[in-house]
N, CA, C and O atoms as CSV, one atom per row, in Angstrom:
chain,resi,resn,atom,element,x,y,z
A,1,UNK,N,N,4.555,11.506,11.013
A,1,UNK,CA,C,5.367,10.339,10.736
A,1,UNK,C,C,4.490,9.097,10.836
A,1,UNK,O,O,3.754,8.930,11.809
A,2,UNK,N,N,4.565,8.227,9.833
A,2,UNK,CA,C,3.790,6.983,9.834
A,2,UNK,C,C,4.486,5.964,10.725
A,2,UNK,O,O,5.703,5.789,10.667
A,3,UNK,N,N,3.705,5.313,11.530
A,3,UNK,CA,C,4.235,4.298,12.430
A,3,UNK,C,C,3.945,2.917,11.864
A,3,UNK,O,O,2.879,2.688,11.293
A,4,UNK,N,N,4.886,2.002,12.020
A,4,UNK,CA,C,4.683,0.621,11.599
A,4,UNK,C,C,3.693,-0.052,12.547
A,4,UNK,O,O,3.574,0.341,13.708
A,5,UNK,N,N,2.990,-1.060,12.053
A,5,UNK,CA,C,2.042,-1.758,12.917
A,5,UNK,C,C,2.772,-2.480,14.043
A,5,UNK,O,O,3.953,-2.803,13.920
A,6,UNK,N,N,2.077,-2.725,15.115
A,6,UNK,CA,C,2.684,-3.394,16.255
A,6,UNK,C,C,2.703,-4.904,16.087
A,6,UNK,O,O,3.451,-5.583,16.790
A,7,UNK,N,N,1.899,-5.453,15.172
A,7,UNK,CA,C,1.862,-6.895,14.933
A,7,UNK,C,C,3.023,-7.354,14.076
A,7,UNK,O,O,3.886,-6.569,13.682
A,8,UNK,N,N,3.020,-8.635,13.800
A,8,UNK,CA,C,4.079,-9.242,13.016
A,8,UNK,C,C,3.816,-9.090,11.519
A,8,UNK,O,O,2.687,-9.263,11.060
A,9,UNK,N,N,4.869,-8.764,10.759
A,9,UNK,CA,C,4.747,-8.710,9.309
A,9,UNK,C,C,6.084,-9.116,8.704
A,9,UNK,O,O,7.132,-8.983,9.337
A,10,UNK,N,N,6.034,-9.615,7.468
A,10,UNK,CA,C,7.249,-10.083,6.804
A,10,UNK,C,C,7.579,-9.270,5.555
A,10,UNK,O,O,8.700,-9.335,5.050
A,11,UNK,N,N,6.616,-8.511,5.062
A,11,UNK,CA,C,6.786,-7.789,3.804
A,11,UNK,C,C,6.139,-6.415,3.909
A,11,UNK,O,O,5.103,-6.254,4.554
A,12,UNK,N,N,6.757,-5.426,3.271
A,12,UNK,CA,C,6.177,-4.092,3.171
A,12,UNK,C,C,6.137,-3.732,1.685
A,12,UNK,O,O,7.135,-3.880,0.979
A,13,UNK,N,N,4.990,-3.263,1.221
A,13,UNK,CA,C,4.831,-2.842,-0.174
A,13,UNK,C,C,4.316,-1.410,-0.179
A,13,UNK,O,O,3.342,-1.095,0.504
A,14,UNK,N,N,4.972,-0.536,-0.953
A,14,UNK,CA,C,4.612,0.879,-1.014
A,14,UNK,C,C,4.083,1.208,-2.403
A,14,UNK,O,O,4.704,0.875,-3.413
A,15,UNK,N,N,2.937,1.859,-2.441
A,15,UNK,CA,C,2.358,2.379,-3.675
A,15,UNK,C,C,2.266,3.889,-3.507
A,15,UNK,O,O,1.776,4.368,-2.484
A,16,UNK,N,N,2.733,4.644,-4.499
A,16,UNK,CA,C,2.572,6.092,-4.421
A,16,UNK,C,C,2.347,6.654,-5.816
A,16,UNK,O,O,2.710,6.039,-6.819
A,17,UNK,N,N,1.745,7.827,-5.858
A,17,UNK,CA,C,1.458,8.459,-7.145
A,17,UNK,C,C,1.251,9.954,-6.934
A,17,UNK,O,O,0.856,10.405,-5.859
A,18,UNK,N,N,1.532,10.708,-7.999
A,18,UNK,CA,C,1.313,12.151,-7.961
A,18,UNK,C,C,0.437,12.620,-9.114
A,18,UNK,O,O,-0.241,13.640,-8.994
A,19,UNK,N,N,0.438,11.902,-10.215
A,19,UNK,CA,C,-0.323,12.304,-11.399
A,19,UNK,C,C,-1.800,11.962,-11.195
A,19,UNK,O,O,-2.124,10.887,-10.691
A,20,UNK,N,N,-2.677,12.857,-11.577
A,20,UNK,CA,C,-4.113,12.698,-11.363
A,20,UNK,C,C,-4.629,11.350,-11.863
A,20,UNK,O,O,-5.362,10.662,-11.152
A,21,UNK,N,N,-4.256,10.978,-13.063
A,21,UNK,CA,C,-4.718,9.707,-13.643
A,21,UNK,C,C,-4.272,8.521,-12.785
A,21,UNK,O,O,-5.030,7.570,-12.595
A,22,UNK,N,N,-3.039,8.580,-12.267
A,22,UNK,CA,C,-2.536,7.512,-11.391
A,22,UNK,C,C,-3.279,7.497,-10.059
A,22,UNK,O,O,-3.565,6.427,-9.521
A,23,UNK,N,N,-3.593,8.673,-9.526
A,23,UNK,CA,C,-4.335,8.731,-8.256
A,23,UNK,C,C,-5.703,8.086,-8.407
A,23,UNK,O,O,-6.189,7.431,-7.485
A,24,UNK,N,N,-6.324,8.270,-9.568
A,24,UNK,CA,C,-7.643,7.681,-9.794
A,24,UNK,C,C,-7.587,6.159,-9.861
A,24,UNK,O,O,-8.597,5.496,-9.625
A,25,UNK,N,N,-6.432,5.599,-10.176
A,25,UNK,CA,C,-6.308,4.154,-10.364
A,25,UNK,C,C,-5.470,3.451,-9.296
A,25,UNK,O,O,-5.165,2.268,-9.445
A,26,UNK,N,N,-5.098,4.134,-8.245
A,26,UNK,CA,C,-4.203,3.515,-7.265
A,26,UNK,C,C,-4.858,2.302,-6.594
A,26,UNK,O,O,-4.178,1.313,-6.319
A,27,UNK,N,N,-6.141,2.364,-6.333
A,27,UNK,CA,C,-6.794,1.207,-5.703
A,27,UNK,C,C,-6.780,0.001,-6.638
A,27,UNK,O,O,-6.669,-1.135,-6.176
A,28,UNK,N,N,-6.890,0.234,-7.952
A,28,UNK,CA,C,-6.802,-0.869,-8.913
A,28,UNK,C,C,-5.399,-1.476,-8.904
A,28,UNK,O,O,-5.252,-2.693,-9.013
A,29,UNK,N,N,-4.368,-0.639,-8.776
A,29,UNK,CA,C,-2.994,-1.141,-8.702
A,29,UNK,C,C,-2.784,-2.000,-7.461
A,29,UNK,O,O,-2.152,-3.054,-7.529
A,30,UNK,N,N,-3.313,-1.548,-6.333
A,30,UNK,CA,C,-3.179,-2.310,-5.089
A,30,UNK,C,C,-3.902,-3.647,-5.223
A,30,UNK,O,O,-3.347,-4.690,-4.876
A,31,UNK,N,N,-5.133,-3.623,-5.724
A,31,UNK,CA,C,-5.915,-4.845,-5.881
A,31,UNK,C,C,-5.222,-5.827,-6.824
A,31,UNK,O,O,-5.168,-7.023,-6.538
A,32,UNK,N,N,-4.694,-5.334,-7.943
A,32,UNK,CA,C,-4.002,-6.205,-8.898
A,32,UNK,C,C,-2.751,-6.815,-8.269
A,32,UNK,O,O,-2.477,-8.002,-8.451
A,33,UNK,N,N,-1.995,-6.005,-7.530
A,33,UNK,CA,C,-0.785,-6.524,-6.904
A,33,UNK,C,C,-1.126,-7.608,-5.879
A,33,UNK,O,O,-0.444,-8.630,-5.806
A,34,UNK,N,N,-2.171,-7.387,-5.096
A,34,UNK,CA,C,-2.587,-8.402,-4.123
A,34,UNK,C,C,-3.004,-9.688,-4.825
A,34,UNK,O,O,-2.691,-10.778,-4.348
A,35,UNK,N,N,-3.704,-9.578,-5.951
A,35,UNK,CA,C,-4.118,-10.766,-6.706
A,35,UNK,C,C,-2.900,-11.511,-7.261
A,35,UNK,O,O,-2.914,-12.738,-7.358
A,36,UNK,N,N,-1.852,-10.772,-7.624
A,36,UNK,CA,C,-0.633,-11.378,-8.159
A,36,UNK,C,C,0.240,-11.991,-7.067
A,36,UNK,O,O,1.180,-12.725,-7.372
A,37,UNK,N,N,-0.056,-11.701,-5.809
A,37,UNK,CA,C,0.742,-12.182,-4.675
A,37,UNK,C,C,-0.149,-12.873,-3.646
A,37,UNK,O,O,-0.242,-12.420,-2.505
A,38,UNK,N,N,-0.804,-13.966,-4.040
A,38,UNK,CA,C,-1.762,-14.619,-3.135
A,38,UNK,C,C,-1.133,-15.257,-1.904
A,38,UNK,O,O,-1.846,-15.645,-0.979
A,39,UNK,N,N,0.193,-15.370,-1.879
A,39,UNK,CA,C,0.846,-15.957,-0.710
A,39,UNK,C,C,1.010,-14.956,0.431
A,39,UNK,O,O,1.499,-15.309,1.504
A,40,UNK,N,N,0.601,-13.707,0.200
A,40,UNK,CA,C,0.727,-12.667,1.224
A,40,UNK,C,C,-0.652,-12.205,1.694
A,40,UNK,O,O,-1.592,-12.112,0.905
A,41,UNK,N,N,-0.752,-11.920,2.982
A,41,UNK,CA,C,-1.992,-11.435,3.580
A,41,UNK,C,C,-1.734,-10.087,4.243
A,41,UNK,O,O,-0.839,-9.982,5.081
A,42,UNK,N,N,-2.493,-9.056,3.890
A,42,UNK,CA,C,-2.312,-7.756,4.553
A,42,UNK,C,C,-2.673,-7.848,6.039
A,42,UNK,O,O,-3.674,-8.460,6.410
A,43,UNK,N,N,-1.848,-7.237,6.870
A,43,UNK,CA,C,-2.138,-7.182,8.301
A,43,UNK,C,C,-2.364,-5.745,8.775
A,43,UNK,O,O,-2.926,-5.521,9.847
A,44,UNK,N,N,-1.923,-4.772,7.972
A,44,UNK,CA,C,-2.134,-3.372,8.328
A,44,UNK,C,C,-1.829,-2.512,7.101
A,44,UNK,O,O,-1.220,-2.980,6.139
A,45,UNK,N,N,-2.252,-1.270,7.147
A,45,UNK,CA,C,-1.983,-0.328,6.057
A,45,UNK,C,C,-1.884,1.074,6.624
A,45,UNK,O,O,-2.544,1.412,7.607
A,46,UNK,N,N,-1.056,1.877,5.996
A,46,UNK,CA,C,-0.934,3.295,6.321
A,46,UNK,C,C,-1.195,4.045,5.028
A,46,UNK,O,O,-0.581,3.751,4.002
A,47,UNK,N,N,-2.099,5.008,5.067
A,47,UNK,CA,C,-2.458,5.780,3.885
A,47,UNK,C,C,-2.193,7.251,4.185
A,47,UNK,O,O,-2.639,7.780,5.203
A,48,UNK,N,N,-1.462,7.902,3.286
A,48,UNK,CA,C,-1.102,9.307,3.490
A,48,UNK,C,C,-1.346,10.108,2.221
A,48,UNK,O,O,-1.252,9.596,1.106
A,49,UNK,N,N,-1.663,11.379,2.427
A,49,UNK,CA,C,-1.749,12.334,1.328
A,49,UNK,C,C,-0.868,13.510,1.704
A,49,UNK,O,O,-0.924,14.015,2.825
A,50,UNK,N,N,-0.053,13.937,0.750
A,50,UNK,CA,C,0.741,15.137,0.969
A,50,UNK,C,C,0.563,16.036,-0.247
A,50,UNK,O,O,0.333,15.560,-1.358
A,51,UNK,N,N,0.671,17.317,-0.025
A,51,UNK,CA,C,0.425,18.272,-1.110
A,51,UNK,C,C,1.341,19.475,-0.974
A,51,UNK,O,O,1.766,19.850,0.119
A,52,UNK,N,N,1.627,20.063,-2.123
A,52,UNK,CA,C,2.199,21.396,-2.164
A,52,UNK,C,C,1.378,22.179,-3.181
A,52,UNK,O,O,0.304,21.722,-3.571
A,53,UNK,N,N,1.834,23.311,-3.611
A,53,UNK,CA,C,1.027,24.123,-4.527
A,53,UNK,C,C,0.833,23.463,-5.886
A,53,UNK,O,O,-0.144,23.761,-6.573
A,54,UNK,N,N,1.732,22.581,-6.289
A,54,UNK,CA,C,1.661,22.004,-7.632
A,54,UNK,C,C,1.260,20.533,-7.653
A,54,UNK,O,O,0.667,20.079,-8.632
A,55,UNK,N,N,1.564,19.783,-6.609
A,55,UNK,CA,C,1.379,18.333,-6.651
A,55,UNK,C,C,0.615,17.825,-5.439
A,55,UNK,O,O,0.690,18.393,-4.349
A,56,UNK,N,N,-0.113,16.755,-5.653
A,56,UNK,CA,C,-0.776,16.008,-4.581
A,56,UNK,C,C,-0.263,14.577,-4.684
A,56,UNK,O,O,-0.356,13.959,-5.745
A,57,UNK,N,N,0.265,14.061,-3.616
A,57,UNK,CA,C,0.828,12.722,-3.619
A,57,UNK,C,C,0.030,11.823,-2.678
A,57,UNK,O,O,-0.234,12.191,-1.533
A,58,UNK,N,N,-0.349,10.650,-3.163
A,58,UNK,CA,C,-0.981,9.628,-2.334
A,58,UNK,C,C,0.035,8.519,-2.130
A,58,UNK,O,O,0.742,8.132,-3.061
A,59,UNK,N,N,0.103,8.012,-0.917
A,59,UNK,CA,C,0.969,6.884,-0.611
A,59,UNK,C,C,0.179,5.874,0.209
A,59,UNK,O,O,-0.469,6.222,1.196
A,60,UNK,N,N,0.247,4.628,-0.216
A,60,UNK,CA,C,-0.364,3.517,0.521
A,60,UNK,C,C,0.766,2.556,0.860
A,60,UNK,O,O,1.476,2.083,-0.028
A,61,UNK,N,N,0.929,2.272,2.137
A,61,UNK,CA,C,1.940,1.329,2.594
A,61,UNK,C,C,1.209,0.122,3.166
A,61,UNK,O,O,0.449,0.238,4.127
A,62,UNK,N,N,1.450,-1.040,2.560
A,62,UNK,CA,C,0.845,-2.278,3.049
A,62,UNK,C,C,1.871,-3.064,3.849
A,62,UNK,O,O,3.017,-3.215,3.424
A,63,UNK,N,N,1.461,-3.559,5.002
A,63,UNK,CA,C,2.254,-4.466,5.811
A,63,UNK,C,C,1.609,-5.830,5.652
A,63,UNK,O,O,0.411,-5.988,5.888
A,64,UNK,N,N,2.406,-6.822,5.251
A,64,UNK,CA,C,1.860,-8.128,4.911
A,64,UNK,C,C,2.608,-9.229,5.628
A,64,UNK,O,O,3.747,-9.054,6.060
A,65,UNK,N,N,1.947,-10.365,5.747
A,65,UNK,CA,C,2.589,-11.548,6.307
A,65,UNK,C,C,2.394,-12.698,5.338
A,65,UNK,O,O,1.479,-12.684,4.513
A,66,UNK,N,N,3.257,-13.689,5.444
A,66,UNK,CA,C,3.104,-14.865,4.597
A,66,UNK,C,C,1.853,-15.629,4.996
A,66,UNK,O,O,1.618,-15.885,6.177
A,67,UNK,N,N,1.060,-15.986,4.010
A,67,UNK,CA,C,-0.152,-16.761,4.257
A,67,UNK,C,C,0.258,-18.187,4.605
A,67,UNK,O,O,1.086,-18.777,3.912
A,68,UNK,N,N,-0.310,-18.748,5.671
A,68,UNK,CA,C,0.054,-20.135,6.020
A,68,UNK,C,C,-0.337,-21.102,4.905
A,68,UNK,O,O,-1.400,-20.971,4.299
A,69,UNK,N,N,0.520,-22.056,4.650
A,69,UNK,CA,C,0.201,-23.083,3.657
A,69,UNK,C,C,-0.619,-24.164,4.325
A,69,UNK,O,O,-0.426,-24.480,5.499
A,70,UNK,N,N,-1.541,-24.728,3.557
A,70,UNK,CA,C,-2.413,-25.768,4.128
A,70,UNK,C,C,-1.979,-27.134,3.684
A,70,UNK,O,O,-2.593,-28.131,4.063
């Protein structure tokens, strides 16, 4: 069971995939999403892989906080 971080966070974003092509590009999806959401700062992440005989699933859970405005 994945545990939430002990620090403060305001947003949770989940990325998951099962198809091989998607697994190869999941880091690009995470990077693009972070670039599209510059007001959020990651404070923790949980990364999991699960498998059965037919599928392999990757899941990345980002815990984020609002970036302070200057």
